[in-house]
C-alpha positions in Angstrom: 127.0 -29.3 -50.8 125.3 -28.5 -47.5 126.8 -29.0 -44.0 124.5 -32.0 -43.2 125.6 -33.9 -46.2 129.3 -33.1 -45.5 128.9 -34.1 -41.8 127.2 -37.4 -42.7 129.9 -38.2 -45.3 132.6 -37.6 -42.7 130.9 -40.0 -40.3 130.6 -42.6 -43.0 134.2 -42.1 -44.0 135.4 -42.7 -40.4 133.2 -45.8 -40.1 134.4 -47.3 -43.4 138.1 -46.7 -42.4 137.4 -48.5 -39.0 135.8 -51.4 -40.8 138.6 -51.7 -43.3 141.3 -51.5 -40.6 139.5 -54.2 -38.6 139.2 -56.3 -41.8 135.4 -56.3 -41.4 135.3 -54.7 -44.9 137.7 -57.0 -46.7 139.4 -57.0 -50.1 138.3 -59.7 -52.5 140.0 -61.1 -55.6 139.2 -60.2 -59.2 137.5 -63.6 -59.6 135.5 -63.2 -56.4 134.3 -59.8 -57.3 132.3 -61.2 -60.3 131.0 -64.1 -58.3 129.9 -62.0 -55.3 128.5 -59.2 -57.4 126.5 -61.6 -59.5 125.2 -63.4 -56.4 124.0 -60.2 -54.8 122.6 -58.8 -58.0 120.5 -61.9 -58.5 119.4 -61.7 -54.9 118.4 -58.1 -55.5 116.4 -59.0 -58.6 114.6 -61.9 -56.8 113.7 -59.8 -53.8 112.2 -57.0 -56.0 110.2 -59.6 -58.0 109.0 -61.1 -54.7 107.9 -57.7 -53.6 105.9 -57.2 -56.8 104.3 -60.7 -56.6 103.2 -60.3 -53.0 102.0 -56.8 -53.7 99.8 -58.0 -56.6 98.5 -61.0 -54.5 97.7 -58.7 -51.6 95.8 -56.3 -53.9 93.7 -59.1 -55.3 90.2 -58.6 -53.8 89.3 -62.2 -54.5 92.1 -63.6 -52.3 92.2 -63.2 -48.5 96.0 -63.1 -48.5 97.4 -59.6 -47.6 101.0 -59.1 -46.6 102.1 -55.6 -47.4 104.7 -55.7 -44.6 106.5 -58.4 -46.6 106.3 -56.2 -49.7 108.1 -53.4 -47.8 110.7 -55.8 -46.5 111.4 -57.5 -49.8 111.7 -54.1 -51.6 114.1 -52.9 -48.9 116.3 -56.1 -49.3 116.4 -55.6 -53.1 118.1 -52.2 -52.4 120.4 -53.7 -49.7 121.6 -56.5 -52.1 122.3 -54.2 -55.1 124.5 -52.0 -52.9 126.6 -55.0 -52.0 126.7 -56.1 -55.6 128.0 -52.6 -56.5 130.6 -52.7 -53.7 132.0 -56.1 -54.9 132.1 -55.1 -58.6 133.5 -51.6 -58.4 135.6 -51.7 -55.2 136.4 -55.4 -54.8 135.1 -55.2 -51.2 132.8 -57.4 -49.1 131.6 -57.1 -45.6 132.6 -59.9 -43.2 129.8 -62.5 -42.8 128.0 -62.2 -39.5 129.0 -58.6 -38.8 126.6 -56.8 -36.5 124.8 -53.7 -37.7 125.0 -54.7 -41.3 122.0 -52.5 -42.3 123.4 -49.3 -40.7 126.8 -50.1 -42.3 125.2 -50.4 -45.7 124.0 -46.9 -45.2 127.6 -45.8 -44.6 128.7 -47.7 -47.7 126.2 -45.8 -49.8 127.4 -42.5 -48.4 131.1 -43.3 -48.7 131.3 -45.3 -52.0 128.4 -43.7 -53.9 128.0 -40.1 -52.6 131.4 -39.1 -51.4 133.1 -40.5 -54.6 130.5 -38.6 -56.7 129.6 -41.8 -58.6 125.9 -41.1 -58.4 126.3 -37.4 -59.0 128.4 -38.1 -62.1 125.8 -40.5 -63.4 123.0 -38.0 -62.8 125.0 -35.2 -64.3 125.7 -37.2 -67.5 122.2 -38.5 -67.7 120.9 -34.9 -67.4 123.1 -33.7 -70.2 122.1 -36.7 -72.5 118.4 -36.3 -71.7 118.3 -32.6 -72.4 120.9 -32.7 -75.2 122.8 -29.8 -73.8 126.3 -29.1 -72.6 127.6 -28.3 -69.2 129.0 -25.0 -70.4 125.6 -23.7 -71.6 123.8 -24.7 -68.5 126.7 -23.7 -66.3 126.5 -27.0 -64.4 129.0 -29.3 -62.8 129.0 -32.6 -61.1 128.9 -30.7 -57.8 125.4 -29.5 -58.7 124.2 -33.0 -58.6 125.8 -34.0 -55.3 122.7 -33.1 -53.2 120.5 -35.2 -55.5 123.0 -38.0 -55.2 122.6 -37.8 -51.4 118.9 -38.4 -51.9 119.8 -42.0 -52.8 121.3 -42.5 -49.4 118.1 -41.0 -47.9 115.9 -43.4 -50.0 117.8 -46.3 -48.6 117.4 -45.0 -45.1 113.7 -44.5 -45.6 113.2 -48.0 -46.8 115.3 -49.4 -43.9 113.1 -47.4 -41.4 109.9 -48.4 -43.1 110.9 -52.1 -42.9 111.5 -51.6 -39.1 108.3 -49.8 -38.2 105.8 -51.0 -40.8 104.1 -53.4 -38.5 102.6 -50.6 -36.5 100.5 -49.3 -39.3 96.9 -50.2 -38.8 94.8 -49.8 -41.9 95.0 -51.9 -45.1 94.9 -48.7 -47.3 97.9 -47.2 -45.5 99.8 -50.5 -45.7 99.0 -50.7 -49.5 100.2 -47.2 -50.0 103.5 -47.8 -48.2 104.0 -51.0 -50.1 103.5 -49.3 -53.4 105.9 -46.5 -52.4 108.5 -49.1 -51.3 108.4 -50.8 -54.7 108.7 -47.6 -56.6 111.6 -46.4 -54.4 113.4 -49.7 -54.8 112.9 -49.8 -58.6 114.4 -46.3 -59.0 117.3 -47.0 -56.6 118.2 -50.3 -58.2 118.0 -48.9 -61.7 120.4 -46.1 -60.8 122.9 -48.3 -59.0 122.9 -50.8 -61.9 123.6 -48.0 -64.3 126.5 -46.8 -62.1 127.8 -50.4 -62.0 128.1 -50.7 -65.7 129.6 -47.2 -66.2 133.3 -46.7 -66.3 
C-alpha cells in the first residue's frame, strides 16, 4: 500500500476516534441498526432512481427541461446514503444529526470502515478469484494486492462530492450531460460494491 493511502487512512482513523470520543459517531442498538440501515438504503435507491429519471428527461430533445446538475447531486447523494446504511448495518454506528461537515466526515468513514478494515479489498479479492475461477496460490495474490483498488472507492466518493460542489460552473450542455452520465455510472458501481460488502459476512 502506498504512502498516500496510508497517510489518508491515518488521518481518517484520527478523525473517527475524535468523533467517537465526542459521541458524534454514536453506537446504536441491534434493532436501530436495521431500521437506520434500511432507511438509508431506501434513500440511496431513491436518489439513484431520481438521478436516472432526471438524466433521461434532460436528454429528451422534445422537452425543454435540462437539469444535469441535479443528476450529479442525486447520484452523489445515492453514494452518501449507502455509506451510512453500511455503517449502521455493519458497525452499529450513526453520525449525530446536525453535525457539521457531514460530507467530509463520510469520506473519513469510507477510508476507516471500508478501506482500513480491508472490507472492500477482501470483497474485490474474493470477486476476482470467483470470476477467474482461480486460487490465490496460483496467482500469488493476497487481499493486500487489492487494497489500492479499494482506495479507489474512497476516491470515487470524493470525485462525486467535488463534482456536486463545482458542477454549476460548467457552461455547455454537452459537458454537463457527460458529467451527469459519469456521475450515474460512478454511483451505480460504488453502490453495487457497498451493497455486496453489506451482505457479506
